[in-house]
mmCIF file of the N, C-alpha and C atoms, coordinates in Angstrom:
data_MODEL
# 
_entry.id   MODEL 
# 
loop_
_atom_site.group_PDB 
_atom_site.id 
_atom_site.type_symbol 
_atom_site.label_atom_id 
_atom_site.label_alt_id 
_atom_site.label_comp_id 
_atom_site.label_asym_id 
_atom_site.label_entity_id 
_atom_site.label_seq_id 
_atom_site.pdbx_PDB_ins_code 
_atom_site.Cartn_x 
_atom_site.Cartn_y 
_atom_site.Cartn_z 
_atom_site.occupancy 
_atom_site.B_iso_or_equiv 
_atom_site.pdbx_formal_charge 
_atom_site.auth_seq_id 
_atom_site.auth_comp_id 
_atom_site.auth_asym_id 
_atom_site.auth_atom_id 
_atom_site.pdbx_PDB_model_num 
ATOM 1   N N  . MET A 1 1  ? -18.343 126.590 95.659  1.00 0.00 ? 1  MET A N  1 
ATOM 2   C CA . MET A 1 1  ? -17.206 127.292 95.105  1.00 0.00 ? 1  MET A CA 1 
ATOM 3   C C  . MET A 1 1  ? -16.090 126.285 94.830  1.00 0.00 ? 1  MET A C  1 
ATOM 4   N N  . SER A 1 2  ? -15.605 126.261 93.605  1.00 0.00 ? 2  SER A N  1 
ATOM 5   C CA . SER A 1 2  ? -14.519 125.354 93.265  1.00 0.00 ? 2  SER A CA 1 
ATOM 6   C C  . SER A 1 2  ? -13.175 126.068 93.369  1.00 0.00 ? 2  SER A C  1 
ATOM 7   N N  . THR A 1 3  ? -12.145 125.281 93.618  1.00 0.00 ? 3  THR A N  1 
ATOM 8   C CA . THR A 1 3  ? -10.796 125.809 93.723  1.00 0.00 ? 3  THR A CA 1 
ATOM 9   C C  . THR A 1 3  ? -9.972  125.267 92.568  1.00 0.00 ? 3  THR A C  1 
ATOM 10  N N  . THR A 1 4  ? -9.273  126.153 91.891  1.00 0.00 ? 4  THR A N  1 
ATOM 11  C CA . THR A 1 4  ? -8.403  125.742 90.806  1.00 0.00 ? 4  THR A CA 1 
ATOM 12  C C  . THR A 1 4  ? -6.972  125.691 91.316  1.00 0.00 ? 4  THR A C  1 
ATOM 13  N N  . ILE A 1 5  ? -6.352  124.553 91.154  1.00 0.00 ? 5  ILE A N  1 
ATOM 14  C CA . ILE A 1 5  ? -4.959  124.381 91.561  1.00 0.00 ? 5  ILE A CA 1 
ATOM 15  C C  . ILE A 1 5  ? -4.076  124.700 90.351  1.00 0.00 ? 5  ILE A C  1 
ATOM 16  N N  . PRO A 1 6  ? -3.102  125.601 90.510  1.00 0.00 ? 6  PRO A N  1 
ATOM 17  C CA . PRO A 1 6  ? -2.241  125.929 89.368  1.00 0.00 ? 6  PRO A CA 1 
ATOM 18  C C  . PRO A 1 6  ? -1.399  124.730 88.956  1.00 0.00 ? 6  PRO A C  1 
ATOM 19  N N  . THR A 1 7  ? -1.071  124.666 87.696  1.00 0.00 ? 7  THR A N  1 
ATOM 20  C CA . THR A 1 7  ? -0.223  123.586 87.192  1.00 0.00 ? 7  THR A CA 1 
ATOM 21  C C  . THR A 1 7  ? 1.254   123.943 87.263  1.00 0.00 ? 7  THR A C  1 
ATOM 22  N N  . ALA A 1 8  ? 1.557   125.213 87.489  1.00 0.00 ? 8  ALA A N  1 
ATOM 23  C CA . ALA A 1 8  ? 2.946   125.674 87.601  1.00 0.00 ? 8  ALA A CA 1 
ATOM 24  C C  . ALA A 1 8  ? 2.949   127.039 88.263  1.00 0.00 ? 8  ALA A C  1 
ATOM 25  N N  . ILE A 1 9  ? 4.114   127.439 88.762  1.00 0.00 ? 9  ILE A N  1 
ATOM 26  C CA . ILE A 1 9  ? 4.287   128.800 89.259  1.00 0.00 ? 9  ILE A CA 1 
ATOM 27  C C  . ILE A 1 9  ? 5.409   129.447 88.459  1.00 0.00 ? 9  ILE A C  1 
ATOM 28  N N  . THR A 1 10 ? 5.369   130.755 88.382  1.00 0.00 ? 10 THR A N  1 
ATOM 29  C CA . THR A 1 10 ? 6.405   131.479 87.650  1.00 0.00 ? 10 THR A CA 1 
ATOM 30  C C  . THR A 1 10 ? 7.596   131.763 88.565  1.00 0.00 ? 10 THR A C  1 
ATOM 31  N N  . THR A 1 11 ? 8.695   132.124 87.960  1.00 0.00 ? 11 THR A N  1 
ATOM 32  C CA . THR A 1 11 ? 9.876   132.514 88.736  1.00 0.00 ? 11 THR A CA 1 
ATOM 33  C C  . THR A 1 11 ? 9.552   133.709 89.619  1.00 0.00 ? 11 THR A C  1 
ATOM 34  N N  . GLU A 1 12 ? 8.788   134.657 89.100  1.00 0.00 ? 12 GLU A N  1 
ATOM 35  C CA . GLU A 1 12 ? 8.430   135.836 89.898  1.00 0.00 ? 12 GLU A CA 1 
ATOM 36  C C  . GLU A 1 12 ? 7.558   135.450 91.088  1.00 0.00 ? 12 GLU A C  1 
ATOM 37  N N  . GLN A 1 13 ? 6.665   134.490 90.922  1.00 0.00 ? 13 GLN A N  1 
ATOM 38  C CA . GLN A 1 13 ? 5.850   134.030 92.047  1.00 0.00 ? 13 GLN A CA 1 
ATOM 39  C C  . GLN A 1 13 ? 6.725   133.374 93.113  1.00 0.00 ? 13 GLN A C  1 
ATOM 40  N N  . ARG A 1 14 ? 7.715   132.597 92.682  1.00 0.00 ? 14 ARG A N  1 
ATOM 41  C CA . ARG A 1 14 ? 8.642   131.968 93.630  1.00 0.00 ? 14 ARG A CA 1 
ATOM 42  C C  . ARG A 1 14 ? 9.421   133.034 94.391  1.00 0.00 ? 14 ARG A C  1 
ATOM 43  N N  . ARG A 1 15 ? 9.881   134.047 93.661  1.00 0.00 ? 15 ARG A N  1 
ATOM 44  C CA . ARG A 1 15 ? 10.603  135.143 94.317  1.00 0.00 ? 15 ARG A CA 1 
ATOM 45  C C  . ARG A 1 15 ? 9.705   135.886 95.305  1.00 0.00 ? 15 ARG A C  1 
ATOM 46  N N  . ALA A 1 16 ? 8.443   136.083 94.936  1.00 0.00 ? 16 ALA A N  1 
ATOM 47  C CA . ALA A 1 16 ? 7.489   136.775 95.810  1.00 0.00 ? 16 ALA A CA 1 
ATOM 48  C C  . ALA A 1 16 ? 7.260   135.988 97.099  1.00 0.00 ? 16 ALA A C  1 
ATOM 49  N N  . VAL A 1 17 ? 7.191   134.663 96.996  1.00 0.00 ? 17 VAL A N  1 
ATOM 50  C CA . VAL A 1 17 ? 7.042   133.824 98.191  1.00 0.00 ? 17 VAL A CA 1 
ATOM 51  C C  . VAL A 1 17 ? 8.255   134.008 99.090  1.00 0.00 ? 17 VAL A C  1 
ATOM 52  N N  . CYS A 1 18 ? 9.440   133.973 98.510  1.00 0.00 ? 18 CYS A N  1 
ATOM 53  C CA . CYS A 1 18 ? 10.660  134.168 99.296  1.00 0.00 ? 18 CYS A CA 1 
ATOM 54  C C  . CYS A 1 18 ? 10.676  135.539 99.956  1.00 0.00 ? 18 CYS A C  1 
ATOM 55  N N  . ARG A 1 19 ? 10.317  136.562 99.209  1.00 0.00 ? 19 ARG A N  1 
ATOM 56  C CA . ARG A 1 19 ? 10.268  137.920 99.782  1.00 0.00 ? 19 ARG A CA 1 
ATOM 57  C C  . ARG A 1 19 ? 9.279   137.984 100.940 1.00 0.00 ? 19 ARG A C  1 
ATOM 58  N N  . ALA A 1 20 ? 8.107   137.393 100.761 1.00 0.00 ? 20 ALA A N  1 
ATOM 59  C CA . ALA A 1 20 ? 7.080   137.418 101.814 1.00 0.00 ? 20 ALA A CA 1 
ATOM 60  C C  . ALA A 1 20 ? 7.570   136.742 103.089 1.00 0.00 ? 20 ALA A C  1 
ATOM 61  N N  . LEU A 1 21 ? 8.439   135.752 102.937 1.00 0.00 ? 21 LEU A N  1 
ATOM 62  C CA . LEU A 1 21 ? 8.977   135.038 104.095 1.00 0.00 ? 21 LEU A CA 1 
ATOM 63  C C  . LEU A 1 21 ? 10.295  135.618 104.590 1.00 0.00 ? 21 LEU A C  1 
ATOM 64  N N  . GLY A 1 22 ? 10.808  136.642 103.901 1.00 0.00 ? 22 GLY A N  1 
ATOM 65  C CA . GLY A 1 22 ? 12.069  137.257 104.295 1.00 0.00 ? 22 GLY A CA 1 
ATOM 66  C C  . GLY A 1 22 ? 13.282  136.411 103.958 1.00 0.00 ? 22 GLY A C  1 
ATOM 67  N N  . LEU A 1 23 ? 13.173  135.590 102.916 1.00 0.00 ? 23 LEU A N  1 
ATOM 68  C CA . LEU A 1 23 ? 14.263  134.706 102.510 1.00 0.00 ? 23 LEU A CA 1 
ATOM 69  C C  . LEU A 1 23 ? 14.951  135.221 101.245 1.00 0.00 ? 23 LEU A C  1 
ATOM 70  N N  . PRO A 1 24 ? 16.275  135.048 101.144 1.00 0.00 ? 24 PRO A N  1 
ATOM 71  C CA . PRO A 1 24 ? 16.981  135.447 99.926  1.00 0.00 ? 24 PRO A CA 1 
ATOM 72  C C  . PRO A 1 24 ? 16.712  134.433 98.815  1.00 0.00 ? 24 PRO A C  1 
ATOM 73  N N  . ALA A 1 25 ? 15.903  134.789 97.844  1.00 0.00 ? 25 ALA A N  1 
ATOM 74  C CA . ALA A 1 25 ? 15.469  133.855 96.795  1.00 0.00 ? 25 ALA A CA 1 
ATOM 75  C C  . ALA A 1 25 ? 16.639  133.165 96.093  1.00 0.00 ? 25 ALA A C  1 
ATOM 76  N N  . ALA A 1 26 ? 17.728  133.872 95.895  1.00 0.00 ? 26 ALA A N  1 
ATOM 77  C CA . ALA A 1 26 ? 18.871  133.301 95.180  1.00 0.00 ? 26 ALA A CA 1 
ATOM 78  C C  . ALA A 1 26 ? 19.552  132.179 95.965  1.00 0.00 ? 26 ALA A C  1 
ATOM 79  N N  . LEU A 1 27 ? 19.320  132.117 97.265  1.00 0.00 ? 27 LEU A N  1 
ATOM 80  C CA . LEU A 1 27 ? 19.954  131.093 98.097  1.00 0.00 ? 27 LEU A CA 1 
ATOM 81  C C  . LEU A 1 27 ? 19.031  129.933 98.433  1.00 0.00 ? 27 LEU A C  1 
ATOM 82  N N  . VAL A 1 28 ? 17.767  130.012 98.045  1.00 0.00 ? 28 VAL A N  1 
ATOM 83  C CA . VAL A 1 28 ? 16.810  128.960 98.391  1.00 0.00 ? 28 VAL A CA 1 
ATOM 84  C C  . VAL A 1 28 ? 16.971  127.770 97.448  1.00 0.00 ? 28 VAL A C  1 
ATOM 85  N N  . PHE A 1 29 ? 17.297  126.619 98.027  1.00 0.00 ? 29 PHE A N  1 
ATOM 86  C CA . PHE A 1 29 ? 17.414  125.368 97.293  1.00 0.00 ? 29 PHE A CA 1 
ATOM 87  C C  . PHE A 1 29 ? 16.087  124.614 97.323  1.00 0.00 ? 29 PHE A C  1 
ATOM 88  N N  . ASP A 1 30 ? 15.434  124.600 98.485  1.00 0.00 ? 30 ASP A N  1 
ATOM 89  C CA . ASP A 1 30 ? 14.173  123.884 98.659  1.00 0.00 ? 30 ASP A CA 1 
ATOM 90  C C  . ASP A 1 30 ? 13.367  124.602 99.729  1.00 0.00 ? 30 ASP A C  1 
ATOM 91  N N  . LEU A 1 31 ? 12.053  124.683 99.512  1.00 0.00 ? 31 LEU A N  1 
ATOM 92  C CA . LEU A 1 31 ? 11.176  125.354 100.468 1.00 0.00 ? 31 LEU A CA 1 
ATOM 93  C C  . LEU A 1 31 ? 9.900   124.542 100.598 1.00 0.00 ? 31 LEU A C  1 
ATOM 94  N N  . ARG A 1 32 ? 9.522   124.242 101.843 1.00 0.00 ? 32 ARG A N  1 
ATOM 95  C CA . ARG A 1 32 ? 8.299   123.484 102.099 1.00 0.00 ? 32 ARG A CA 1 
ATOM 96  C C  . ARG A 1 32 ? 7.484   124.208 103.156 1.00 0.00 ? 32 ARG A C  1 
ATOM 97  N N  . LEU A 1 33 ? 6.249   124.469 102.807 1.00 0.00 ? 33 LEU A N  1 
ATOM 98  C CA . LEU A 1 33 ? 5.330   125.145 103.720 1.00 0.00 ? 33 LEU A CA 1 
ATOM 99  C C  . LEU A 1 33 ? 4.404   124.101 104.320 1.00 0.00 ? 33 LEU A C  1 
ATOM 100 N N  . HIS A 1 34 ? 4.433   123.991 105.639 1.00 0.00 ? 34 HIS A N  1 
ATOM 101 C CA . HIS A 1 34 ? 3.574   123.061 106.352 1.00 0.00 ? 34 HIS A CA 1 
ATOM 102 C C  . HIS A 1 34 ? 2.463   123.879 107.012 1.00 0.00 ? 34 HIS A C  1 
ATOM 103 N N  . ALA A 1 35 ? 1.233   123.578 106.680 1.00 0.00 ? 35 ALA A N  1 
ATOM 104 C CA . ALA A 1 35 ? 0.088   124.383 107.124 1.00 0.00 ? 35 ALA A CA 1 
ATOM 105 C C  . ALA A 1 35 ? 0.022   124.557 108.641 1.00 0.00 ? 35 ALA A C  1 
ATOM 106 N N  . ARG A 1 36 ? 0.481   123.573 109.396 1.00 0.00 ? 36 ARG A N  1 
ATOM 107 C CA . ARG A 1 36 ? 0.384   123.658 110.860 1.00 0.00 ? 36 ARG A CA 1 
ATOM 108 C C  . ARG A 1 36 ? 1.734   123.746 111.559 1.00 0.00 ? 36 ARG A C  1 
ATOM 109 N N  . ASP A 1 37 ? 2.819   123.614 110.804 1.00 0.00 ? 37 ASP A N  1 
ATOM 110 C CA . ASP A 1 37 ? 4.123   123.525 111.436 1.00 0.00 ? 37 ASP A CA 1 
ATOM 111 C C  . ASP A 1 37 ? 5.082   124.647 111.048 1.00 0.00 ? 37 ASP A C  1 
ATOM 112 N N  . GLY A 1 38 ? 4.771   125.411 110.021 1.00 0.00 ? 38 GLY A N  1 
ATOM 113 C CA . GLY A 1 38 ? 5.658   126.488 109.597 1.00 0.00 ? 38 GLY A CA 1 
ATOM 114 C C  . GLY A 1 38 ? 6.346   126.177 108.288 1.00 0.00 ? 38 GLY A C  1 
ATOM 115 N N  . VAL A 1 39 ? 7.587   126.644 108.150 1.00 0.00 ? 39 VAL A N  1 
ATOM 116 C CA . VAL A 1 39 ? 8.339   126.517 106.907 1.00 0.00 ? 39 VAL A CA 1 
ATOM 117 C C  . VAL A 1 39 ? 9.631   125.775 107.172 1.00 0.00 ? 39 VAL A C  1 
ATOM 118 N N  . GLN A 1 40 ? 9.973   124.877 106.256 1.00 0.00 ? 40 GLN A N  1 
ATOM 119 C CA . GLN A 1 40 ? 11.282  124.239 106.259 1.00 0.00 ? 40 GLN A CA 1 
ATOM 120 C C  . GLN A 1 40 ? 11.971  124.675 104.976 1.00 0.00 ? 40 GLN A C  1 
ATOM 121 N N  . VAL A 1 41 ? 13.140  125.289 105.116 1.00 0.00 ? 41 VAL A N  1 
ATOM 122 C CA . VAL A 1 41 ? 13.838  125.811 103.944 1.00 0.00 ? 41 VAL A CA 1 
ATOM 123 C C  . VAL A 1 41 ? 15.293  125.344 103.960 1.00 0.00 ? 41 VAL A C  1 
ATOM 124 N N  . SER A 1 42 ? 15.758  124.893 102.799 1.00 0.00 ? 42 SER A N  1 
ATOM 125 C CA . SER A 1 42 ? 17.164  124.542 102.620 1.00 0.00 ? 42 SER A CA 1 
ATOM 126 C C  . SER A 1 42 ? 17.811  125.647 101.796 1.00 0.00 ? 42 SER A C  1 
ATOM 127 N N  . LEU A 1 43 ? 18.906  126.168 102.317 1.00 0.00 ? 43 LEU A N  1 
ATOM 128 C CA . LEU A 1 43 ? 19.621  127.269 101.675 1.00 0.00 ? 43 LEU A CA 1 
ATOM 129 C C  . LEU A 1 43 ? 21.002  126.803 101.247 1.00 0.00 ? 43 LEU A C  1 
ATOM 130 N N  . TYR A 1 44 ? 21.468  127.323 100.118 1.00 0.00 ? 44 TYR A N  1 
ATOM 131 C CA . TYR A 1 44 ? 22.832  127.045 99.679  1.00 0.00 ? 44 TYR A CA 1 
ATOM 132 C C  . TYR A 1 44 ? 23.810  127.624 100.690 1.00 0.00 ? 44 TYR A C  1 
ATOM 133 N N  . VAL A 1 45 ? 24.880  126.883 100.961 1.00 0.00 ? 45 VAL A N  1 
ATOM 134 C CA . VAL A 1 45 ? 25.967  127.361 101.808 1.00 0.00 ? 45 VAL A CA 1 
ATOM 135 C C  . VAL A 1 45 ? 26.982  128.036 100.897 1.00 0.00 ? 45 VAL A C  1 
ATOM 136 N N  . LEU A 1 46 ? 27.398  129.252 101.284 1.00 0.00 ? 46 LEU A N  1 
ATOM 137 C CA . LEU A 1 46 ? 28.353  130.021 100.489 1.00 0.00 ? 46 LEU A CA 1 
ATOM 138 C C  . LEU A 1 46 ? 29.707  130.072 101.187 1.00 0.00 ? 46 LEU A C  1 
ATOM 139 N N  . ASP A 1 47 ? 30.778  130.160 100.385 1.00 0.00 ? 47 ASP A N  1 
ATOM 140 C CA . ASP A 1 47 ? 32.099  130.348 100.966 1.00 0.00 ? 47 ASP A CA 1 
ATOM 141 C C  . ASP A 1 47 ? 32.321  131.840 101.236 1.00 0.00 ? 47 ASP A C  1 
ATOM 142 N N  . ARG A 1 48 ? 33.486  132.200 101.703 1.00 0.00 ? 48 ARG A N  1 
ATOM 143 C CA . ARG A 1 48 ? 33.762  133.601 102.057 1.00 0.00 ? 48 ARG A CA 1 
ATOM 144 C C  . ARG A 1 48 ? 33.695  134.549 100.873 1.00 0.00 ? 48 ARG A C  1 
ATOM 145 N N  . GLU A 1 49 ? 33.875  134.022 99.677  1.00 0.00 ? 49 GLU A N  1 
ATOM 146 C CA . GLU A 1 49 ? 33.796  134.849 98.469  1.00 0.00 ? 49 GLU A CA 1 
ATOM 147 C C  . GLU A 1 49 ? 32.383  134.884 97.889  1.00 0.00 ? 49 GLU A C  1 
ATOM 148 N N  . GLY A 1 50 ? 31.426  134.222 98.547  1.00 0.00 ? 50 GLY A N  1 
ATOM 149 C CA . GLY A 1 50 ? 30.043  134.248 98.085  1.00 0.00 ? 50 GLY A CA 1 
ATOM 150 C C  . GLY A 1 50 ? 29.694  133.190 97.055  1.00 0.00 ? 50 GLY A C  1 
ATOM 151 N N  . ARG A 1 51 ? 30.581  132.206 96.875  1.00 0.00 ? 51 ARG A N  1 
ATOM 152 C CA . ARG A 1 51 ? 30.319  131.114 95.921  1.00 0.00 ? 51 ARG A CA 1 
ATOM 153 C C  . ARG A 1 51 ? 29.663  129.945 96.646  1.00 0.00 ? 51 ARG A C  1 
ATOM 154 N N  . LYS A 1 52 ? 28.789  129.232 95.930  1.00 0.00 ? 52 LYS A N  1 
ATOM 155 C CA . LYS A 1 52 ? 28.154  128.046 96.499  1.00 0.00 ? 52 LYS A CA 1 
ATOM 156 C C  . LYS A 1 52 ? 29.205  126.978 96.755  1.00 0.00 ? 52 LYS A C  1 
ATOM 157 N N  . VAL A 1 53 ? 29.122  126.366 97.930  1.00 0.00 ? 53 VAL A N  1 
ATOM 158 C CA . VAL A 1 53 ? 30.036  125.308 98.314  1.00 0.00 ? 53 VAL A CA 1 
ATOM 159 C C  . VAL A 1 53 ? 29.484  123.981 97.796  1.00 0.00 ? 53 VAL A C  1 
ATOM 160 N N  . ALA A 1 54 ? 30.359  123.176 97.180  1.00 0.00 ? 54 ALA A N  1 
ATOM 161 C CA . ALA A 1 54 ? 29.959  121.861 96.678  1.00 0.00 ? 54 ALA A CA 1 
ATOM 162 C C  . ALA A 1 54 ? 30.382  120.781 97.664  1.00 0.00 ? 54 ALA A C  1 
ATOM 163 N N  . HIS A 1 55 ? 29.573  119.738 97.725  1.00 0.00 ? 55 HIS A N  1 
ATOM 164 C CA . HIS A 1 55 ? 29.900  118.549 98.501  1.00 0.00 ? 55 HIS A CA 1 
ATOM 165 C C  . HIS A 1 55 ? 29.830  117.388 97.526  1.00 0.00 ? 55 HIS A C  1 
ATOM 166 N N  . GLY A 1 56 ? 30.969  117.016 96.981  1.00 0.00 ? 56 GLY A N  1 
ATOM 167 C CA . GLY A 1 56 ? 30.987  116.049 95.886  1.00 0.00 ? 56 GLY A CA 1 
ATOM 168 C C  . GLY A 1 56 ? 30.409  116.719 94.653  1.00 0.00 ? 56 GLY A C  1 
ATOM 169 N N  . GLU A 1 57 ? 29.401  116.110 94.061  1.00 0.00 ? 57 GLU A N  1 
ATOM 170 C CA . GLU A 1 57 ? 28.753  116.657 92.864  1.00 0.00 ? 57 GLU A CA 1 
ATOM 171 C C  . GLU A 1 57 ? 27.558  117.553 93.188  1.00 0.00 ? 57 GLU A C  1 
ATOM 172 N N  . GLN A 1 58 ? 27.181  117.605 94.450  1.00 0.00 ? 58 GLN A N  1 
ATOM 173 C CA . GLN A 1 58 ? 25.976  118.335 94.859  1.00 0.00 ? 58 GLN A CA 1 
ATOM 174 C C  . GLN A 1 58 ? 26.342  119.603 95.636  1.00 0.00 ? 58 GLN A C  1 
ATOM 175 N N  . PRO A 1 59 ? 25.471  120.616 95.592  1.00 0.00 ? 59 PRO A N  1 
ATOM 176 C CA . PRO A 1 59 ? 25.717  121.804 96.411  1.00 0.00 ? 59 PRO A CA 1 
ATOM 177 C C  . PRO A 1 59 ? 25.473  121.492 97.884  1.00 0.00 ? 59 PRO A C  1 
ATOM 178 N N  . LEU A 1 60 ? 26.255  122.101 98.743  1.00 0.00 ? 60 LEU A N  1 
ATOM 179 C CA . LEU A 1 60 ? 26.074  121.953 100.182 1.00 0.00 ? 60 LEU A CA 1 
ATOM 180 C C  . LEU A 1 60 ? 24.948  122.885 100.611 1.00 0.00 ? 60 LEU A C  1 
ATOM 181 N N  . THR A 1 61 ? 24.018  122.366 101.407 1.00 0.00 ? 61 THR A N  1 
ATOM 182 C CA . THR A 1 61 ? 22.898  123.177 101.878 1.00 0.00 ? 61 THR A CA 1 
ATOM 183 C C  . THR A 1 61 ? 22.772  123.057 103.391 1.00 0.00 ? 61 THR A C  1 
ATOM 184 N N  . ALA A 1 62 ? 22.079  124.027 103.962 1.00 0.00 ? 62 ALA A N  1 
ATOM 185 C CA . ALA A 1 62 ? 21.727  124.011 105.384 1.00 0.00 ? 62 ALA A CA 1 
ATOM 186 C C  . ALA A 1 62 ? 20.213  124.145 105.465 1.00 0.00 ? 62 ALA A C  1 
ATOM 187 N N  . THR A 1 63 ? 19.594  123.282 106.258 1.00 0.00 ? 63 THR A N  1 
ATOM 188 C CA . THR A 1 63 ? 18.136  123.295 106.389 1.00 0.00 ? 63 THR A CA 1 
ATOM 189 C C  . THR A 1 63 ? 17.740  123.959 107.695 1.00 0.00 ? 63 THR A C  1 
ATOM 190 N N  . VAL A 1 64 ? 16.764  124.859 107.592 1.00 0.00 ? 64 VAL A N  1 
ATOM 191 C CA . VAL A 1 64 ? 16.291  125.637 108.728 1.00 0.00 ? 64 VAL A CA 1 
ATOM 192 C C  . VAL A 1 64 ? 14.784  125.452 108.846 1.00 0.00 ? 64 VAL A C  1 
ATOM 193 N N  . HIS A 1 65 ? 14.300  125.339 110.070 1.00 0.00 ? 65 HIS A N  1 
ATOM 194 C CA . HIS A 1 65 ? 12.859  125.279 110.323 1.00 0.00 ? 65 HIS A CA 1 
ATOM 195 C C  . HIS A 1 65 ? 12.421  126.618 110.907 1.00 0.00 ? 65 HIS A C  1 
ATOM 196 N N  . ILE A 1 66 ? 11.424  127.223 110.292 1.00 0.00 ? 66 ILE A N  1 
ATOM 197 C CA . ILE A 1 66 ? 10.849  128.482 110.780 1.00 0.00 ? 66 ILE A CA 1 
ATOM 198 C C  . ILE A 1 66 ? 9.458   128.135 111.289 1.00 0.00 ? 66 ILE A C  1 
ATOM 199 N N  . PRO A 1 67 ? 9.256   128.129 112.614 1.00 0.00 ? 67 PRO A N  1 
ATOM 200 C CA . PRO A 1 67 ? 7.976   127.686 113.152 1.00 0.00 ? 67 PRO A CA 1 
ATOM 201 C C  . PRO A 1 67 ? 6.842   128.663 112.864 1.00 0.00 ? 67 PRO A C  1 
ATOM 202 N N  . LEU A 1 68 ? 5.657   128.115 112.850 1.00 0.00 ? 68 LEU A N  1 
ATOM 203 C CA . LEU A 1 68 ? 4.450   128.909 112.669 1.00 0.00 ? 68 LEU A CA 1 
ATOM 204 C C  . LEU A 1 68 ? 4.153   129.652 113.968 1.00 0.00 ? 68 LEU A C  1 
ATOM 205 N N  . ALA A 1 69 ? 3.823   130.919 113.869 1.00 0.00 ? 69 ALA A N  1 
ATOM 206 C CA . ALA A 1 69 ? 3.461   131.722 115.033 1.00 0.00 ? 69 ALA A CA 1 
ATOM 207 C C  . ALA A 1 69 ? 2.118   132.369 114.760 1.00 0.00 ? 69 ALA A C  1 
ATOM 208 N N  . GLU A 1 70 ? 1.367   132.545 115.798 1.00 0.00 ? 70 GLU A N  1 
ATOM 209 C CA . GLU A 1 70 ? 0.086   133.214 115.651 1.00 0.00 ? 70 GLU A CA 1 
ATOM 210 C C  . GLU A 1 70 ? 0.309   134.677 115.298 1.00 0.00 ? 70 GLU A C  1 
ATOM 211 N N  . GLU A 1 71 ? -0.461  135.164 114.356 1.00 0.00 ? 71 GLU A N  1 
ATOM 212 C CA . GLU A 1 71 ? -0.359  136.559 113.952 1.00 0.00 ? 71 GLU A CA 1 
ATOM 213 C C  . GLU A 1 71 ? -1.089  137.418 114.965 1.00 0.00 ? 71 GLU A C  1 
ATOM 214 N N  . VAL A 1 72 ? -0.421  138.444 115.431 1.00 0.00 ? 72 VAL A N  1 
ATOM 215 C CA . VAL A 1 72 ? -1.020  139.364 116.395 1.00 0.00 ? 72 VAL A CA 1 
ATOM 216 C C  . VAL A 1 72 ? -1.439  140.619 115.636 1.00 0.00 ? 72 VAL A C  1 
ATOM 217 N N  . ILE A 1 73 ? -2.706  140.918 115.691 1.00 0.00 ? 73 ILE A N  1 
ATOM 218 C CA . ILE A 1 73 ? -3.235  142.104 115.018 1.00 0.00 ? 73 ILE A CA 1 
ATOM 219 C C  . ILE A 1 73 ? -3.566  143.139 116.082 1.00 0.00 ? 73 ILE A C  1 
ATOM 220 N N  . THR A 1 74 ? -2.947  144.310 115.944 1.00 0.00 ? 74 THR A N  1 
ATOM 221 C CA . THR A 1 74 ? -3.225  145.384 116.892 1.00 0.00 ? 74 THR A CA 1 
ATOM 222 C C  . THR A 1 74 ? -4.080  146.437 116.204 1.00 0.00 ? 74 THR A C  1 
ATOM 223 N N  . ARG A 1 75 ? -4.940  147.025 116.954 1.00 0.00 ? 75 ARG A N  1 
ATOM 224 C CA . ARG A 1 75 ? -5.803  148.075 116.406 1.00 0.00 ? 75 ARG A CA 1 
ATOM 225 C C  . ARG A 1 75 ? -5.248  149.425 116.823 1.00 0.00 ? 75 ARG A C  1 
ATOM 226 N N  . ASP A 1 76 ? -5.228  150.350 115.875 1.00 0.00 ? 76 ASP A N  1 
ATOM 227 C CA . ASP A 1 76 ? -4.739  151.687 116.150 1.00 0.00 ? 76 ASP A CA 1 
ATOM 228 C C  . ASP A 1 76 ? -5.729  152.396 117.072 1.00 0.00 ? 76 ASP A C  1 
ATOM 229 N N  . ALA A 1 77 ? -5.242  152.852 118.212 1.00 0.00 ? 77 ALA A N  1 
ATOM 230 C CA . ALA A 1 77 ? -6.106  153.497 119.195 1.00 0.00 ? 77 ALA A CA 1 
ATOM 231 C C  . ALA A 1 77 ? -6.487  154.920 118.799 1.00 0.00 ? 77 ALA A C  1 
ATOM 232 N N  . ALA A 1 78 ? -5.788  155.485 117.841 1.00 0.00 ? 78 ALA A N  1 
ATOM 233 C CA . ALA A 1 78 ? -6.047  156.878 117.459 1.00 0.00 ? 78 ALA A CA 1 
ATOM 234 C C  . ALA A 1 78 ? -7.277  157.036 116.610 1.00 0.00 ? 78 ALA A C  1 
# 
């Protein structure tokens, strides 16, 4: 069985990834999925009025690590 690697992703696919991870797509600056370590995501920092904060010529971001956790599957006893 061969695997085809996509050459690009659509904006909707990017939004779907963010939704699946519970992240606000509009605030995601960078997202990296590590197969064994979880997710590292950089989010835009907003001011009190909801505007992106700049640091010089670049947007200010905050990077968060979301660790990988084992999925627990429960079976319905009913």
